[in-house]
C-alpha positions as CSV (number, residue, x, y, z in Angstrom):
1,M,79.9,114.2,106.4
2,R,78.5,110.8,105.6
3,S,80.7,109.1,108.2
4,R,79.4,111.4,110.9
5,F,75.8,110.8,109.9
6,T,76.4,107.0,110.1
7,F,78.0,107.3,113.5
8,R,75.0,109.4,114.8
9,K,72.5,107.1,113.3
10,S,74.1,104.0,114.8
11,L,74.5,105.7,118.1
12,F,70.8,106.7,118.2
13,F,69.7,103.2,117.3
14,A,71.9,101.7,120.0
15,L,70.7,104.2,122.6
16,S,67.1,103.5,121.7
17,V,67.6,99.7,122.1
18,I,69.2,100.1,125.5
19,I,66.6,102.5,126.8
20,C,63.8,100.3,125.7
21,C,65.3,97.1,127.1
22,S,66.9,98.1,130.4
23,G,66.4,101.7,131.4
24,C,68.8,103.9,133.3
25,A,71.4,101.3,134.3
26,A,71.9,100.3,130.7
27,L,72.0,104.0,129.7
28,Q,74.9,104.4,132.1
29,E,76.6,101.4,130.6
30,M,76.1,102.9,127.1
31,Q,77.8,106.1,128.3
32,D,80.7,104.1,129.7
33,T,81.1,102.2,126.5
34,L,81.1,105.3,124.4
35,L,83.8,106.7,126.7
36,N,85.8,103.5,125.9
37,L,85.3,104.2,122.2
38,R,87.0,107.5,122.5
39,R,89.7,106.4,124.9
40,L,90.9,103.2,123.2
41,Q,94.4,103.8,121.8
42,F,96.5,102.2,119.1
43,K,100.1,102.1,118.2
44,L,102.3,100.2,115.7
45,D,104.4,97.7,117.7
46,G,106.9,96.2,115.2
47,V,107.0,93.8,112.3
48,S,108.1,90.2,111.8
49,A,110.8,89.5,109.2
50,G,109.0,88.6,106.0
51,L,109.2,86.9,102.6
52,L,109.9,88.8,99.4
53,A,109.1,86.7,96.3
54,G,109.8,83.6,98.4
55,V,113.1,84.9,99.8
56,D,113.3,84.7,103.6
57,L,114.4,88.3,104.6
58,A,115.2,87.0,108.1
59,R,118.3,85.3,106.8
60,V,120.0,88.4,105.4
61,S,120.5,91.9,106.5
62,D,120.6,93.8,103.2
63,L,120.7,93.5,99.4
64,S,124.4,93.0,99.2
65,R,124.2,89.9,101.4
66,L,121.8,87.9,99.2
67,S,122.9,84.6,97.9
68,V,123.2,84.1,94.1
69,L,120.1,81.9,94.2
70,D,118.1,84.4,96.2
71,G,119.3,87.3,94.0
72,L,118.1,85.3,90.9
73,K,114.7,84.8,92.5
74,L,114.2,88.5,93.1
75,T,115.5,89.7,89.7
76,N,113.3,87.1,87.9
77,A,110.3,88.3,90.0
78,F,111.0,91.9,89.2
79,A,111.4,91.1,85.5
80,N,108.0,89.5,85.6
81,K,106.6,92.7,87.2
82,S,105.9,91.2,90.6
83,L,107.6,91.5,94.0
84,P,105.1,90.1,96.6
85,L,106.0,90.9,100.2
86,T,104.4,89.1,103.1
87,F,104.9,90.0,106.8
88,T,103.1,90.4,110.1
89,L,102.5,93.9,111.4
90,N,101.9,94.0,115.2
91,L,99.3,96.5,116.3
92,A,99.1,97.4,120.0
93,A,95.7,98.3,121.4
94,K,95.5,99.9,124.9
95,N,92.3,100.3,126.9
96,P,93.1,102.8,129.7
97,N,89.8,102.2,131.5
98,D,91.6,100.3,134.3
99,G,89.5,101.6,137.2
100,T,91.9,104.3,138.3
101,G,91.2,108.0,138.4
102,G,87.6,107.6,139.4
103,N,86.6,105.8,136.1
104,P,85.1,102.3,136.2
105,Q,87.2,99.4,134.9
106,K,85.7,98.4,131.5
107,A,86.7,96.1,128.7
108,A,86.2,97.2,125.2
109,L,84.9,94.8,122.4
110,L,86.6,95.7,119.2
111,Q,84.3,94.4,116.6
112,G,86.1,95.7,113.5
113,L,89.1,97.7,112.4
114,A,88.9,98.6,108.8
115,W,92.5,99.5,107.9
116,T,94.5,100.8,104.9
117,L,98.3,100.4,105.0
118,K,100.4,103.4,104.0
119,I,104.0,103.0,103.0
120,D,105.9,106.2,102.8
121,D,102.5,108.0,103.0
122,K,101.2,106.1,100.0
123,E,98.0,104.2,100.4
124,T,98.3,100.5,99.4
125,I,96.4,97.4,100.6
126,S,93.3,97.4,102.9
127,G,91.8,94.8,105.3
128,D,90.1,94.2,108.6
129,I,90.4,92.1,111.7
130,A,89.0,88.5,111.2
131,N,87.1,88.3,114.5
132,P,85.9,90.6,117.3
133,L,88.5,91.1,120.0
134,E,88.1,92.1,123.6
135,I,90.6,94.7,124.9
136,P,90.7,94.3,128.7
137,G,90.6,97.4,130.9
138,T,94.0,96.8,132.4
139,G,96.0,99.7,130.9
140,Q,98.3,97.1,129.3
141,S,98.7,96.7,125.6
142,T,97.0,93.9,123.7
143,I,98.9,92.9,120.5
144,I,96.8,92.3,117.4
145,P,98.9,90.6,114.6
146,L,97.8,91.7,111.1
147,Q,98.9,89.6,108.2
148,M,100.1,91.7,105.3
149,K,100.5,90.6,101.7
150,I,101.4,93.3,99.2
151,D,103.0,93.3,95.8
152,L,105.5,96.1,96.0
153,Y,105.9,96.3,92.3
154,S,102.2,97.1,91.8
155,F,102.5,100.3,94.0
156,F,106.1,101.4,93.6
157,K,107.3,100.1,90.2
158,E,108.7,103.5,89.4
159,R,111.4,103.1,92.0
160,G,113.3,100.4,90.2
161,Y,114.6,97.0,91.4
162,K,117.2,98.1,93.9
163,D,115.0,100.6,95.7
164,L,112.1,98.1,95.9
165,V,114.3,95.4,97.5
166,N,115.8,97.9,99.9
167,L,112.2,99.1,100.8
168,A,111.3,95.5,101.6
169,F,114.4,95.1,103.8
170,A,113.5,98.4,105.6
171,I,110.0,97.2,106.4
172,A,110.4,93.4,107.0
173,G,114.1,92.5,107.0
174,Q,116.3,91.5,109.9
175,S,116.4,95.2,111.0
176,G,113.0,96.1,109.6
177,S,110.8,98.6,111.4
178,T,107.5,100.3,111.3
179,S,109.0,103.8,110.8
180,R,107.9,104.0,107.2
181,L,104.4,102.6,107.9
182,T,101.1,104.2,108.9
183,L,97.9,102.4,109.4
184,S,94.8,104.5,108.5
185,A,92.0,102.8,110.4
186,V,88.3,103.1,111.4
187,P,87.7,101.2,114.6
188,T,84.2,99.7,115.4
189,L,83.2,98.9,118.9
190,S,80.1,96.8,119.9
191,V,77.7,98.6,122.2
192,A,74.8,96.4,123.4
193,G,75.3,94.3,120.3
194,V,75.1,97.3,118.0
195,P,78.3,98.2,116.0
196,I,79.3,101.8,116.7
197,Q,82.0,103.1,114.3
198,Y,84.4,106.0,114.8
199,P,83.2,109.1,112.9
200,G,86.4,109.3,111.0
201,R,89.8,107.6,110.3
202,I,92.7,107.7,112.7
203,N,96.3,107.4,111.6
204,I,98.2,104.8,113.7
205,I,102.0,105.2,113.8
206,D,104.9,103.8,115.8
207,T,106.0,106.7,117.9
208,E,103.0,107.2,120.1
209,F,99.5,105.9,121.0
210,T,96.7,107.6,119.1
211,N,92.9,107.5,119.3
């Protein structure tokens, strides 16, 4: 309920600013931008091979292929109750307002993307984009690299050493994928310099674009 109230309040304020400053033309621009807000789509688009407790997962395909030295690094980290995993999660954003179908071509300014990373449907770390990003109205995907740093032990210590290392390989190893990841996010677009936030969270996955 509160998120809807915030959305309506921000929308009313932005609308008031535009009407006062520019009249009908700006009101039409406001309506077009709000359409962009609803049409902007997101999809997980892969991960880069990462580091697990300092071990480069790009060099090995699974737990059984770890060198003795790398195995010692990981077992020592687990014994110290820490298995930090760092990787890059690539997020694809698509703005379908490309000028076809009778709709005007319009870029969308993504001002914020407050996200929470879910692994196997469990909420873990949270963050946001560092700077505003323009998503051009071309119908093509814009890739937004999100830097992830998570201590797997903190969230999944009940799984044990082998399961945790295998989880890291599944996410950010040589054959890592986004299939076990979901990004729960609240996009914010800039409308006449006023931030307008989605009224609720969206779940971004790797099988289809969502908005």
